C-alpha positions as CSV (number, residue, x, y, z in Angstrom):
1,M,58.3,86.7,23.6
2,S,58.9,82.9,24.1
3,P,56.7,81.4,27.3
4,V,59.5,79.7,28.2
5,A,61.9,82.3,28.3
6,V,60.4,84.0,31.3
7,P,61.1,81.1,33.7
8,D,64.8,81.1,32.5
9,R,65.3,84.9,33.3
10,W,64.2,84.4,36.7
11,R,66.5,81.3,37.2
12,V,68.8,83.6,35.6
13,F,68.1,86.2,37.9
14,G,67.8,84.2,41.0
15,G,71.4,82.2,40.2
16,V,73.0,86.0,40.0
17,L,71.5,86.9,43.4
18,L,72.6,83.7,44.9
19,T,76.0,84.3,43.6
20,L,75.8,88.1,45.0
21,L,75.0,86.8,48.5
22,L,77.8,84.3,48.5
23,A,80.3,86.6,47.3
24,Y,78.9,89.0,50.0
25,L,79.2,86.7,52.9
26,V,82.4,85.2,52.1
27,L,84.4,88.3,50.6
28,V,82.4,90.9,53.0
29,H,80.6,89.8,55.8
30,W,83.7,87.6,57.6
31,W,86.0,89.9,56.4
32,F,84.7,93.4,57.0
33,T,81.3,93.6,58.5
34,A,81.5,90.9,61.4
35,P,85.1,92.6,62.4
36,M,83.3,96.0,62.3
37,L,80.2,94.8,64.5
38,A,82.9,93.2,67.0
39,M,84.8,96.6,67.4
40,G,81.6,98.3,67.7
41,G,80.6,96.1,70.9
42,E,84.3,96.5,72.3
43,I,83.9,100.3,72.0
44,E,80.7,100.0,73.7
45,A,82.2,98.4,76.4
46,M,84.8,100.7,76.7
47,R,82.3,103.4,77.1
48,D,80.5,101.9,79.6
49,Q,84.0,101.2,81.6
50,E,84.7,105.0,81.1
51,Q,81.3,105.9,82.5
52,A,82.1,103.6,85.6
53,L,85.8,105.3,86.0
54,L,84.1,109.0,85.5
55,A,81.6,108.0,88.2
56,E,84.5,106.9,90.4
57,V,86.6,109.9,90.2
58,A,83.2,111.9,91.0
59,Q,83.1,110.0,94.3
60,R,86.6,110.2,95.3
61,P,86.1,113.7,97.4
62,Q,83.4,111.8,99.1
63,L,85.5,108.8,99.7
64,R,88.3,110.6,101.0
65,K,86.3,112.6,103.5
66,A,84.6,109.3,104.8
67,L,88.2,108.0,105.2
68,A,89.2,110.9,107.3
69,D,85.9,110.8,109.3
70,V,87.2,106.9,110.1
71,R,90.7,107.8,111.0
72,Q,89.5,110.8,113.3
73,F,87.2,108.4,115.0
74,E,89.6,106.1,115.6
75,A,92.3,108.4,116.9
76,S,89.3,110.0,119.3
77,N,88.2,106.4,120.1
78,P,88.6,106.1,123.9
79,G,88.3,102.3,123.6
80,F,92.1,102.0,122.3
81,L,95.1,102.2,124.5
82,P,96.5,105.8,124.5
83,E,100.2,104.8,124.3
84,A,102.0,104.8,121.1
85,S,103.8,101.3,121.4
86,R,103.6,97.9,122.8
87,E,106.0,98.9,125.3
88,L,104.4,101.7,126.4
89,A,101.0,100.4,126.2
90,S,102.1,97.0,128.7
91,A,103.8,99.4,131.0
92,G,100.2,101.4,131.1
93,L,98.3,98.1,131.3
94,V,100.6,96.7,134.5
95,L,99.8,100.5,136.3
96,R,96.5,100.2,135.3
97,L,96.3,96.7,137.0
98,Q,98.0,97.8,140.3
99,Q,95.6,100.9,141.0
100,V,92.5,98.6,140.2
101,V,93.7,96.0,142.8
102,A,94.9,98.6,145.1
103,N,91.2,99.9,145.0
104,A,89.7,96.6,145.3
105,S,89.9,96.5,149.2
106,P,90.8,98.8,152.1
107,N,92.9,95.8,153.2
108,P,96.1,95.4,151.5
109,A,96.3,91.8,152.1
110,A,92.9,91.0,150.7
111,C,94.2,91.2,147.1
112,Q,97.8,91.0,146.1
113,I,99.6,90.4,142.3
114,T,101.8,87.9,142.5
115,A,102.6,88.0,139.1
116,Q,102.4,90.5,136.1
117,T,104.2,89.2,132.9
118,P,103.9,91.3,129.7
119,T,103.5,88.8,126.6
120,D,104.0,89.7,122.9
121,M,101.5,87.0,121.2
122,P,101.2,87.4,117.6
123,T,97.6,87.6,116.3
124,Q,95.8,88.1,112.9
125,E,93.8,90.7,114.0
126,P,93.4,94.1,112.6
127,F,94.8,96.0,115.5
128,A,98.1,95.3,117.7
129,R,97.0,93.5,120.7
130,V,99.0,94.6,123.6
131,M,98.9,91.5,126.8
132,V,99.6,91.0,130.4
133,Q,99.5,87.8,131.8
134,V,98.2,88.5,135.5
135,R,98.1,86.1,138.6
136,L,96.4,87.3,142.1
137,R,95.7,86.4,145.1
138,C,92.1,87.4,146.4
139,G,88.9,87.2,148.4
140,M,86.0,86.5,145.8
141,G,84.6,90.0,146.9
142,E,87.8,91.5,145.9
143,L,88.0,89.1,142.8
144,G,84.3,90.5,141.4
145,A,85.8,94.2,142.2
146,V,89.0,94.0,140.0
147,L,87.4,92.2,136.9
148,H,84.5,94.5,136.9
149,A,87.0,97.7,137.3
150,L,89.2,96.1,134.5
151,E,86.3,95.5,131.7
152,S,84.2,98.4,132.6
153,G,86.9,101.0,132.5
154,S,88.2,103.2,129.7
155,P,90.5,102.2,127.6
156,Q,88.5,99.3,126.8
157,L,90.4,95.9,128.2
158,F,89.3,92.2,127.7
159,I,90.0,89.1,130.0
160,D,90.6,85.9,128.7
161,N,91.8,82.5,130.0
162,L,90.2,83.3,133.5
163,D,91.5,80.6,135.9
164,V,90.3,80.7,139.4
165,L,91.4,78.2,142.1
166,S,90.6,78.1,145.9
167,R,93.8,77.9,147.9
168,R,92.6,79.3,151.3
169,S,95.6,80.3,153.3
170,Y,96.2,79.0,157.0
171,L,98.1,82.5,157.5
172,A,95.1,84.6,156.4
173,T,95.1,87.9,158.5
174,G,91.4,87.4,159.6
175,T,90.1,89.2,156.7
176,E,87.1,87.0,155.3
177,G,88.4,85.4,152.1
178,A,91.7,87.1,152.2
179,G,93.8,85.0,150.1
180,G,91.4,82.4,149.5
181,L,91.3,82.1,145.5
182,D,94.4,81.7,143.2
183,I,93.7,83.6,139.7
184,S,95.2,83.8,136.6
185,F,94.1,85.6,133.4
186,D,95.4,87.2,130.7
187,L,94.5,91.0,130.2
188,Y,94.7,92.9,127.0
189,G,94.0,96.2,124.9
190,Y,94.3,97.4,121.6
191,L,96.7,100.2,119.9
192,K,95.2,102.2,117.4
193,S,98.3,100.9,114.9
194,A,98.1,97.8,113.0
195,P,100.1,94.7,114.4
196,G,103.0,95.5,112.5
197,G,103.3,99.0,113.3
198,S,105.5,100.9,115.7
199,R,107.2,99.1,118.6
200,G,108.5,102.3,119.9
């Protein structure tokens, strides 16, 4: 065997390996191996999604129970107006206002309602707001009693845009403070239904 033949063999062997490697990269890897690897990654991602969906399905009974509990709480929540429509709720607000004003003083002239106007004012709130615009002629003590009774009772009522003007009448009946203040405010509460719900 010639001493020069061995390096020639290694060069030939190396050339064959390089040719095979190039053939693999061109003919096998990019056309077969790489797509298979990508497909394997997609299959793994789909398995993860399947596991997440199965976990969500397993939690569905618990979510249904939680939703039922929330709905039951809303249905029994004394903070909402008990009526089923805006019209009935507006009438209930007016009746509640009249009762509170009548109870504010033993003297009917000490606190009187001069205007009570139901108002439909659209809002972006999650529950339907029912509002009445109110004007009163009251003394300071009676006004405090009226506001406290409205905001501390049940259902939960709210007072907004409160405006108080001193306007003491020369024809006052002798009761201190009778008719001394001209008061206006918005009185409102919320129905259980959403703003777009039933209007009766």
